[in-house]
C-alpha positions in Angstrom: -20.4 -87.6 105.4 -23.7 -85.8 106.1 -24.1 -82.2 104.8 -26.9 -79.7 104.8 -30.0 -80.9 103.1 -29.5 -80.7 99.3 -25.9 -79.4 99.8 -22.6 -80.7 98.5 -19.7 -80.1 100.8 -17.9 -76.8 100.0 -14.2 -76.8 98.9 -11.7 -76.0 101.5 -8.3 -74.4 100.7 -5.9 -74.0 103.5 -2.8 -71.8 102.9 0.2 -72.3 105.1 3.2 -70.0 105.3 5.3 -67.5 107.2 4.1 -63.9 107.9 4.6 -61.7 104.8 4.8 -64.7 102.5 1.7 -63.5 100.6 -1.0 -65.7 102.0 -3.6 -62.9 102.6 -3.2 -61.6 99.1 -3.9 -65.1 97.7 -7.0 -65.3 99.9 -8.2 -62.0 98.4 -7.5 -63.2 94.8 -9.5 -66.4 95.5 -12.4 -64.5 96.9 -12.4 -62.1 94.0 -11.8 -64.5 91.2 -13.3 -67.9 92.0 -16.9 -68.8 91.3 -19.2 -69.4 94.3 -19.2 -68.1 97.9 -15.7 -68.2 99.4 -15.5 -67.5 103.1 -12.3 -66.4 104.8 -11.8 -68.2 108.1 -8.1 -67.7 108.5 -5.7 -66.8 111.3 -5.6 -63.0 110.6 -9.4 -62.6 111.0 -9.5 -65.0 114.0 -6.7 -63.2 115.9 -7.7 -59.7 115.2 -11.5 -59.9 115.5 -12.3 -63.1 117.5 -9.5 -63.7 120.1 -9.8 -61.5 123.2 -7.0 -59.0 123.4 -5.5 -60.4 126.6 -5.0 -63.8 124.9 -3.5 -62.6 121.6 -1.8 -63.6 119.5 -3.4 -66.9 120.3 -3.0 -69.1 117.2 -0.6 -66.5 115.9 2.1 -67.4 118.5 5.4 -67.4 116.7 7.9 -70.2 117.0 10.1 -70.3 120.0 7.9 -71.1 123.0 7.9 -67.5 124.1 4.4 -67.6 125.8 3.9 -71.0 127.4 1.1 -69.4 129.5 -1.0 -69.1 126.3 -0.1 -72.5 124.9 -2.9 -74.4 126.7 -5.4 -72.3 124.7 -3.8 -72.6 121.3 -4.9 -76.2 120.5 -8.5 -75.3 121.6 -8.5 -72.1 119.5 -7.3 -74.1 116.5 -9.9 -76.9 117.1 -12.7 -74.4 117.4 -11.7 -72.6 114.2 -11.2 -75.9 112.2 -14.6 -77.0 113.5 -16.1 -73.9 112.0 -14.3 -74.5 108.7 -15.7 -78.0 108.6 -19.2 -76.8 109.5 -19.1 -74.2 106.8 -18.0 -76.8 104.2 -20.8 -79.2 105.3 -23.3 -76.4 104.7 -22.0 -75.9 101.1 -19.8 -72.9 101.6 -16.3 -72.8 100.1 -13.6 -71.8 102.5 -10.2 -70.2 102.0 -8.0 -69.7 105.1 -4.5 -68.7 105.8 -2.4 -70.0 108.7 1.2 -70.2 110.0 1.2 -73.8 111.3 4.2 -74.8 113.3 5.0 -77.0 116.2 7.9 -75.0 117.8 6.1 -74.3 121.0 7.7 -74.8 124.5 6.8 -78.5 123.8 5.3 -80.1 120.7 1.5 -79.8 120.5 0.7 -81.8 117.4 -1.9 -79.3 116.3 -1.6 -79.7 112.5 -2.4 -83.5 112.7 -5.4 -82.8 114.9 -6.7 -80.1 112.6 -6.3 -82.5 109.6 -8.4 -85.1 111.4 -11.2 -82.5 111.9 -11.4 -82.2 108.1 -11.8 -86.0 107.5 -14.2 -86.7 104.6 -14.2 -83.1 103.4 -12.6 -81.8 100.2 -9.6 -80.1 101.8 -6.6 -78.8 99.7 -3.4 -77.9 101.6 -1.2 -75.3 99.9 2.3 -74.4 101.0 3.0 -70.7 100.4 6.7 -70.2 99.9 8.7 -67.0 99.8 12.5 -66.5 100.2 13.7 -64.8 103.3 15.2 -61.8 101.5 11.8 -61.1 99.9 10.0 -61.4 103.2 12.4 -58.8 104.6 11.9 -56.5 101.7 8.1 -56.7 102.3 8.6 -56.0 106.0 10.8 -53.0 105.3 8.3 -51.6 102.8 5.7 -51.4 105.5 5.4 -48.4 107.8 6.8 -48.6 111.4 3.3 -49.1 112.7 3.1 -52.4 110.9 6.7 -53.6 111.4 6.2 -53.6 115.1 3.3 -56.1 115.0 5.8 -59.0 115.2 9.3 -57.5 115.4 11.0 -54.3 114.5 13.3 -54.3 111.5 15.5 -51.7 109.9 17.4 -51.6 106.7 20.8 -53.0 107.0 20.1 -54.6 110.4 20.6 -58.3 111.0 17.6 -60.4 110.2 15.6 -60.8 113.5 15.6 -64.3 115.0 11.8 -64.6 115.0 11.7 -63.9 111.3 14.2 -66.7 110.7 12.4 -69.0 113.0 9.2 -68.7 111.0 11.1 -69.6 107.9 12.6 -72.6 109.6 9.5 -74.1 111.2 6.4 -73.1 109.3 6.9 -75.7 106.5 7.6 -78.7 108.7 6.9 -81.5 107.8 6.2 -79.9 104.3 3.5 -82.3 103.2 1.3 -80.3 100.8 -1.0 -80.9 97.8 0.5 -77.9 96.1 3.2 -75.4 96.7 3.4 -71.8 95.3 6.1 -69.2 95.4 4.9 -65.6 95.8 8.3 -64.2 94.9 7.9 -65.8 91.4 4.2 -65.2 90.8 1.5 -62.6 91.6 -1.3 -63.5 94.0 -3.6 -63.8 91.0 -1.3 -66.2 89.3 -0.9 -68.3 92.5 -4.7 -68.4 92.8 -5.0 -69.5 89.2 -2.4 -72.3 89.9 -4.5 -73.4 92.8 -7.7 -73.4 90.7 -6.1 -75.5 87.9 -4.8 -78.0 90.5 -8.3 -78.3 92.0 -9.8 -78.9 88.5 -7.3 -81.7 88.1 -8.5 -83.2 91.4 -7.1 -83.5 94.9 -4.5 -86.3 94.9 -5.1 -89.4 97.1 -4.0 -89.7 99.7 -4.3 -86.0 100.1 -1.9 -84.0 102.3 -4.4 -83.8 105.1 -5.1 -87.5 104.9 -1.4 -88.1 105.2 -1.1 -85.7 108.1 -4.1 -87.1 109.9 -2.6 -90.6 109.6 0.6 -89.4 111.3 2.6 -88.0 108.4 3.9 -85.2 110.5 
């Protein structure tokens, strides 16, 4: 693997979990507490600041196949973003990025396996960010109405909306990770520290992304 002149490939940490599972808070903890330059190239930034408004949510499409008109763009958006992640790593930058990978579109798209192949030969660490459904709902209800409506409106005492349940059911399939953390049990800083310690022990072989690239999903 060729990198920038004199550079060692930067570490890649990919966090995967449902909305409100705490991924973004872990990203912030990594950027604040880890040594070196850590670049955030995750879904939130890509959807909000890169994707044209008429094509949103783009890679943030929730499970259920609700927007098949956007689906032809989604694999290309993911490929472009993962290409950027790989390029940053080859230039020696560390990357931490959060996603909500799933394959519950109107038809399977196999995006996660394709993304894993784009990181071949790079030090990529895949982290599953877990959070029980009741805690996810508490976090949604704690937000103001302006934030609740981003995905789906929720009210105290109302049934759990189907899209929220769908995220919980689909985002951790097939569930192949190098590490899993539970944000209902630990703070973002503690989860980041757990990730740091795991990296210091070394990425297992085959890594999660190696398994996914080989057809583990």
